[in-house]
C-alpha positions as CSV (number, residue, x, y, z in Angstrom):
1,X,165.9,90.8,114.5
2,X,161.9,90.7,115.4
3,X,161.9,86.9,115.5
4,X,164.2,87.3,118.6
5,X,162.9,89.7,120.1
6,X,159.3,88.0,120.0
7,X,160.9,84.6,120.9
8,X,162.5,86.3,124.1
9,X,158.3,88.0,125.0
10,X,156.7,84.7,124.4
11,X,159.4,83.3,127.3
12,X,158.8,86.0,129.8
13,X,154.3,86.1,128.7
14,X,154.9,82.1,129.5
15,X,157.9,82.0,132.1
16,X,155.3,83.8,134.6
17,X,153.9,81.5,136.9
18,X,150.7,84.1,137.4
19,X,150.5,85.1,133.6
20,X,150.8,80.8,133.0
21,X,147.7,80.7,135.9
22,X,145.1,84.0,134.2
23,X,146.2,82.3,130.7
24,X,145.7,79.2,130.7
25,X,144.1,76.9,133.2
26,X,141.7,80.1,134.7
27,X,139.6,80.2,130.8
28,X,139.9,76.3,131.8
29,X,137.8,76.0,134.7
30,X,135.3,79.2,133.8
31,X,134.9,77.0,130.5
32,X,134.6,73.3,132.5
33,X,132.1,75.2,134.8
34,X,130.2,77.0,131.6
35,X,129.7,73.5,129.8
36,X,127.8,71.7,132.7
37,X,126.0,74.2,134.0
38,X,124.7,74.6,129.8
39,X,124.1,70.9,129.9
40,X,121.6,71.4,133.0
41,X,120.1,73.4,131.2
42,X,120.2,71.5,128.8
43,X,118.5,69.0,130.3
44,X,113.8,68.7,130.1
45,X,114.6,67.4,133.0
46,X,114.3,63.4,131.7
47,X,115.5,61.1,134.4
48,X,115.4,63.2,137.5
49,X,113.1,62.9,141.0
50,X,111.1,65.7,141.6
51,X,108.7,66.5,144.9
52,X,105.0,68.2,144.7
53,X,103.0,69.0,147.5
54,X,99.8,67.3,147.8
55,X,97.1,67.8,150.8
56,X,97.1,65.1,153.3
57,X,93.1,65.1,151.9
58,X,94.3,63.9,148.6
59,X,92.4,60.6,147.8
60,X,93.6,57.9,145.5
61,X,91.5,58.4,142.3
62,X,93.3,62.4,143.1
63,X,96.8,60.7,142.4
64,X,96.2,58.4,139.6
65,X,96.6,61.1,137.8
66,X,100.3,60.4,137.6
67,X,100.2,57.5,137.5
68,X,102.2,57.4,134.6
69,X,104.6,60.2,135.5
70,X,107.1,58.1,137.7
71,X,110.0,60.9,138.7
72,X,106.9,62.6,140.3
73,X,106.9,61.9,144.0
74,X,103.7,62.7,146.2
75,X,104.1,64.0,149.6
76,X,101.0,64.5,151.7
77,X,101.3,68.1,154.2
78,X,98.5,70.2,155.4
79,X,100.1,72.7,154.1
80,X,101.9,72.2,150.7
81,X,102.5,76.0,149.7
82,X,103.8,75.8,153.3
83,X,106.1,73.3,151.5
84,X,107.4,74.1,148.5
85,X,108.8,78.2,150.7
86,X,110.4,75.5,153.3
87,X,112.6,74.1,150.6
88,X,110.9,70.2,151.1
89,X,109.2,69.8,147.7
90,X,109.8,71.6,144.4
91,X,105.9,72.9,143.2
92,X,102.3,72.3,145.3
93,X,99.6,71.5,144.1
94,X,96.1,72.5,145.5
95,X,92.6,70.9,144.9
96,X,89.4,72.2,145.5
97,X,87.5,69.8,148.1
98,X,86.1,66.5,146.1
99,X,88.0,66.9,142.4
100,X,87.1,63.9,141.8
101,X,84.0,63.2,142.8
102,X,82.8,66.9,141.6
103,X,84.3,65.7,138.0
104,X,82.7,62.9,138.1
105,X,79.3,64.9,138.6
106,X,80.4,67.5,135.8
107,X,80.9,70.6,138.3
108,X,83.0,72.9,138.3
109,X,86.6,72.3,140.4
110,X,90.2,73.6,139.4
111,X,93.1,72.6,141.0
112,X,96.2,75.6,141.0
113,X,100.0,74.3,140.6
114,X,102.5,77.1,142.6
115,X,106.1,76.6,142.2
116,X,109.5,78.8,141.0
117,X,109.4,79.6,137.2
118,X,112.2,81.1,138.5
119,X,113.7,78.3,139.3
120,X,114.3,74.8,136.2
121,X,113.7,72.3,138.9
122,X,110.5,73.6,139.7
123,X,109.8,75.4,136.1
124,X,110.0,71.6,134.9
125,X,107.4,70.0,137.4
126,X,105.4,72.3,136.5
127,X,104.6,71.3,133.1
128,X,105.1,67.9,134.4
129,X,102.4,68.3,136.5
130,X,100.0,70.5,133.5
131,X,101.0,67.8,131.2
132,X,99.7,64.8,133.5
133,X,96.4,66.9,133.9
134,X,96.2,68.0,130.1
135,X,95.8,63.9,129.1
136,X,93.6,63.5,132.8
137,X,91.1,65.9,131.0
138,X,91.3,64.4,127.4
139,X,90.4,61.2,129.6
140,X,87.8,62.6,130.8
141,X,85.8,64.5,128.2
142,X,86.9,61.3,126.4
143,X,84.7,59.4,128.7
144,X,81.7,61.3,128.3
145,X,81.7,61.7,124.5
146,X,81.4,58.0,124.8
147,X,78.7,58.1,127.0
148,X,76.7,59.9,125.3
149,X,77.5,58.4,121.4
150,X,79.6,60.8,120.2
151,X,83.0,60.1,118.4
152,X,86.0,61.9,121.2
153,X,87.7,62.8,117.4
154,X,84.9,65.8,116.7
155,X,86.8,67.9,119.3
156,X,90.0,67.7,117.6
157,X,89.4,68.1,113.4
158,X,92.9,68.7,113.5
159,X,96.6,68.4,114.5
160,X,99.1,71.1,115.1
161,X,103.2,69.7,114.5
162,X,105.9,71.4,114.7
163,X,109.1,71.4,113.6
164,X,112.1,73.3,113.5
165,X,113.7,75.4,110.5
166,X,116.7,74.2,110.5
167,X,116.2,70.1,111.1
168,X,119.0,70.1,114.4
169,X,118.7,70.0,117.7
170,X,116.7,73.1,119.2
171,X,119.7,72.9,122.1
172,X,121.6,74.3,119.2
173,X,121.0,77.7,119.3
174,X,122.6,77.9,122.7
175,X,125.8,76.2,122.2
176,X,125.8,79.0,119.0
177,X,126.0,81.4,121.6
178,X,127.8,79.5,124.4
179,X,131.6,78.5,122.0
180,X,131.6,82.1,120.7
181,X,131.7,83.1,124.1
182,X,133.5,81.1,126.1
183,X,135.6,81.8,123.0
184,X,135.9,85.7,123.4
185,X,136.1,85.1,127.1
186,X,139.1,82.8,126.6
187,X,140.9,84.9,124.0
188,X,140.7,88.6,126.6
189,X,141.6,87.0,129.8
190,X,144.2,85.2,128.3
191,X,145.5,88.1,126.0
192,X,144.8,90.6,129.0
193,X,147.8,90.1,131.5
194,X,150.1,89.7,129.1
195,X,149.7,92.8,127.0
196,X,149.6,94.7,131.2
197,X,152.8,93.6,131.5
198,X,154.2,94.7,127.8
199,X,153.9,97.6,127.9
200,X,152.1,99.4,131.1
201,X,154.5,96.7,133.1
202,X,157.6,97.8,131.1
203,X,157.7,101.8,132.2
204,X,155.8,100.3,136.1
205,X,158.8,98.6,136.3
206,X,161.2,100.8,134.8
207,X,162.5,99.1,131.7
208,X,160.8,100.1,129.1
209,X,163.6,102.9,129.1
210,X,166.4,100.3,128.7
211,X,164.5,98.9,126.1
212,X,163.7,102.0,124.0
213,X,167.7,102.6,124.1
214,X,168.6,99.5,123.0
215,X,169.1,99.3,118.5
216,X,166.3,98.3,118.0
217,X,163.8,100.2,116.3
218,X,160.1,100.8,118.0
219,X,158.1,100.2,115.2
220,X,159.7,96.6,115.9
221,X,158.9,96.3,119.5
222,X,155.9,97.1,118.3
223,X,155.0,94.2,116.7
224,X,156.7,91.8,118.6
225,X,155.1,92.9,121.0
226,X,151.8,92.8,119.6
227,X,152.1,89.1,117.9
228,X,153.1,87.7,121.4
229,X,149.5,89.6,123.0
230,X,147.9,87.4,119.4
231,X,150.0,84.5,119.8
232,X,148.9,84.0,123.5
233,X,145.1,84.9,123.1
234,X,145.4,82.1,120.2
235,X,147.0,80.0,122.5
236,X,144.1,80.4,125.1
237,X,141.2,79.9,122.1
238,X,142.5,76.2,121.3
239,X,143.4,75.7,123.6
240,X,139.7,76.6,125.0
241,X,138.0,75.1,122.2
242,X,139.6,71.8,122.3
243,X,139.1,71.3,126.2
244,X,135.0,72.4,125.5
245,X,135.1,69.3,123.0
246,X,136.5,67.7,125.1
247,X,134.8,67.9,127.7
248,X,130.8,68.2,125.2
249,X,132.6,64.5,124.0
250,X,132.5,63.5,127.4
251,X,130.9,64.8,130.0
252,X,127.7,66.0,128.6
253,X,125.3,64.6,126.3
254,X,122.8,67.5,125.1
255,X,125.3,69.1,124.1
256,X,126.9,66.6,122.1
257,X,123.2,65.4,120.1
258,X,122.9,68.7,119.5
259,X,126.4,69.0,117.5
260,X,126.3,67.5,113.5
261,X,129.1,70.4,112.2
262,X,127.0,69.7,108.8
263,X,128.1,67.7,105.7
264,X,131.7,69.6,106.1
265,X,133.6,69.5,109.8
266,X,136.4,70.1,109.3
267,X,135.8,72.9,106.5
268,X,134.3,73.9,109.1
269,X,137.1,73.3,112.1
270,X,139.7,75.1,109.9
271,X,137.3,78.4,109.1
272,X,136.3,78.5,113.1
273,X,140.0,78.3,114.0
274,X,140.6,81.4,111.8
275,X,138.2,83.2,113.2
276,X,139.3,82.8,116.5
277,X,143.1,83.8,115.3
278,X,141.4,87.2,113.2
279,X,139.9,87.7,116.6
280,X,143.0,87.8,118.9
281,X,144.7,89.9,116.1
282,X,142.1,92.2,116.9
283,X,141.6,91.7,120.5
284,X,145.2,92.3,121.3
285,X,145.5,95.8,119.1
286,X,142.8,96.8,121.4
287,X,144.6,95.8,124.5
288,X,147.7,96.7,122.7
289,X,146.2,100.6,122.9
290,X,144.4,100.2,126.5
291,X,148.3,99.7,127.8
292,X,150.6,102.7,125.8
293,X,147.7,104.0,128.2
294,X,147.2,103.5,130.8
295,X,150.5,103.8,133.5
296,X,150.7,100.8,135.2
297,X,149.7,97.1,135.0
298,X,146.4,98.3,137.3
299,X,145.4,101.3,134.8
300,X,145.3,99.0,132.0
301,X,143.3,96.6,133.4
302,X,140.8,98.5,134.0
303,X,141.4,100.2,130.9
304,X,140.8,97.4,129.1
305,X,137.6,95.3,131.6
306,X,135.3,97.5,129.5
307,X,136.9,95.5,126.0
308,X,135.5,92.2,128.2
309,X,132.7,93.5,129.0
310,X,131.4,94.3,125.3
311,X,131.6,90.6,123.7
312,X,129.0,89.3,126.2
313,X,126.4,92.3,124.6
314,X,126.8,89.9,120.9
315,X,125.6,86.9,122.8
316,X,122.8,88.4,123.8
317,X,121.9,89.5,120.2
318,X,122.3,87.2,118.0
319,X,120.8,84.2,121.6
320,X,116.9,86.2,119.9
321,X,118.0,85.7,116.3
322,X,117.6,82.8,114.0
323,X,120.1,82.0,111.2
324,X,118.5,82.7,108.8
325,X,118.4,86.0,109.7
326,X,121.3,87.0,109.8
327,X,121.7,90.6,107.8
328,X,124.4,91.6,106.5
329,X,125.3,94.4,109.5
330,X,125.8,91.5,111.4
331,X,128.9,90.4,109.5
332,X,130.5,94.4,109.8
333,X,130.6,94.9,113.2
334,X,133.7,93.4,114.9
335,X,133.0,91.4,117.9
336,X,129.5,91.2,117.2
337,X,130.5,88.4,113.7
338,X,132.1,86.9,115.6
339,X,129.1,85.6,117.2
340,X,126.7,85.0,113.5
341,X,129.3,83.6,112.2
342,X,130.3,80.9,115.2
343,X,126.4,80.4,115.3
344,X,126.2,80.2,111.1
345,X,129.4,77.1,111.4
346,X,127.6,75.8,114.0
347,X,124.4,75.4,112.0
348,X,126.7,73.7,109.2
349,X,126.2,76.5,106.9
350,X,129.5,78.3,104.9
351,X,128.5,81.4,103.8
352,X,132.6,82.3,102.3
353,X,131.2,86.1,101.7
354,X,129.6,86.0,106.0
355,X,133.2,85.3,106.0
356,X,135.1,87.8,103.4
357,X,133.7,90.4,104.9
358,X,133.4,89.9,109.0
359,X,137.5,89.5,108.5
360,X,137.7,92.6,106.1
361,X,136.4,94.6,108.9
362,X,138.2,93.1,111.7
363,X,141.3,93.6,109.8
364,X,140.5,96.7,109.2
365,X,140.2,97.9,113.0
366,X,143.3,95.9,113.7
367,X,145.1,98.3,111.1
368,X,143.8,101.6,112.4
369,X,144.7,100.2,116.6
370,X,147.9,99.8,114.9
371,X,148.9,102.6,113.4
372,X,146.8,105.1,116.9
373,X,149.3,102.5,118.6
374,X,152.7,103.1,116.7
375,X,151.9,106.9,116.9
376,X,151.5,106.9,120.9
377,X,154.6,104.2,121.0
378,X,156.6,107.1,118.9
379,X,156.2,109.7,121.6
380,X,158.1,109.9,124.6
381,X,155.3,110.8,126.3
382,X,153.2,107.7,126.2
383,X,156.3,104.5,126.7
384,X,157.8,106.5,129.9
385,X,156.4,106.6,132.9
C-alpha cells in the first residue's frame, strides 16, 4: 500500500506542469547563470581588453610604460576622469605635469589611478596599471643604481614566494562555496512546490478529507508523501549536479582547472550523492512540517521561504574559513555541515568521522521533524480546513 501511494504521488507531482517547471527547468536555468557568473568572477582578466583614459598631453615615453601590457588600450582625453564617469573607459590615469621628465631629473612626481573597485573590469585594469608602474619603478631604480656603480641586488636582499597550502588552484575555495549553495538551492526549489501541494494543496482543494476516508493509516500517508518530497528533492539535486558538472566541463576554463577531486574521484562523487540524499531528507522533513501547518499553498510557501534563506548563511560562513580550520562544530550543525563536507570533498579530503557525524546529526533532525509532523497529522485540526 505504501509503495502504491508513493508511486501515485510521484506521478501526480510530475504530471503537474508547474511542478515540473519549478522542479527541473528553473533550477537548471539558475545554476547555469551562477556557473557562468562565477566563471567570469574567477577570470583574472587575462585575454580581456581594457580602456585606460589618459591626458591628451601624455608623452611617448610615458606611453612606453604600458608597452608590455597589450590588453591596455590608451584613450587620450582632455578630462580623463570625466571619460570614466561617462563609461567610455574603465579607469583613468592622472600624471603630474612632465612626469617622465621629472623622473629623469630625480624630482618628485606622482601618478593617480581613478576607477571603481566594485567593477571587476575596472578593478582588473587598476591592478594592471599598478603592475605596469611597479615594473617601471624597478627599471628606474636599477638604472639609477647602475649609474652610481651600485649593484641593483642590494635593494632586494631576499625574495618572497607565496604558495597555497593545498597546492591546488586558489579558485577552488570559491567553487567549494558555489556547488553546495547550488545544491541547497536546487533541492529546496525542487522539493518546495511538491511539499506545499501534497499537504496544504490537498487542504486547499478540499481533497484531504476524501483521502483520509480511505482505509489507509495516516502514518502510511505521511511516510509516502515524505518519500515523495524527498525523492523530488533528490532528483532535483542529482540533475543539478549533473548539469553543473557538464557546464563546468564544457563551458568553463577556470572552474574546470580548479576541480581535481583528489586521488579518489569515484568515492568522492559517491559520498557527495549520499550527502545530497541526506540533505534532501532533512529539507523534506522541514518542508512537510511547514506544509502541514499552512492552510493554503501560499501560506505554506511563506513558511518555507526562511528555509531557503537559512541555506545561504553557511555559504558566507564557510567561504571565509580554510578547509584545515573546520572544527567539529561545523559538522554537527545541519545545513552548515553540508557546506563543510562538500568543501572537504572538493579539496580531496575524506574524513569518515566528519561524514558520520554530519549524517547522524541530519538524521536526528529528520526524526524529530517527522515525529512532530506525525503528531500534527494525526489531529484533524491540522489536516482539514
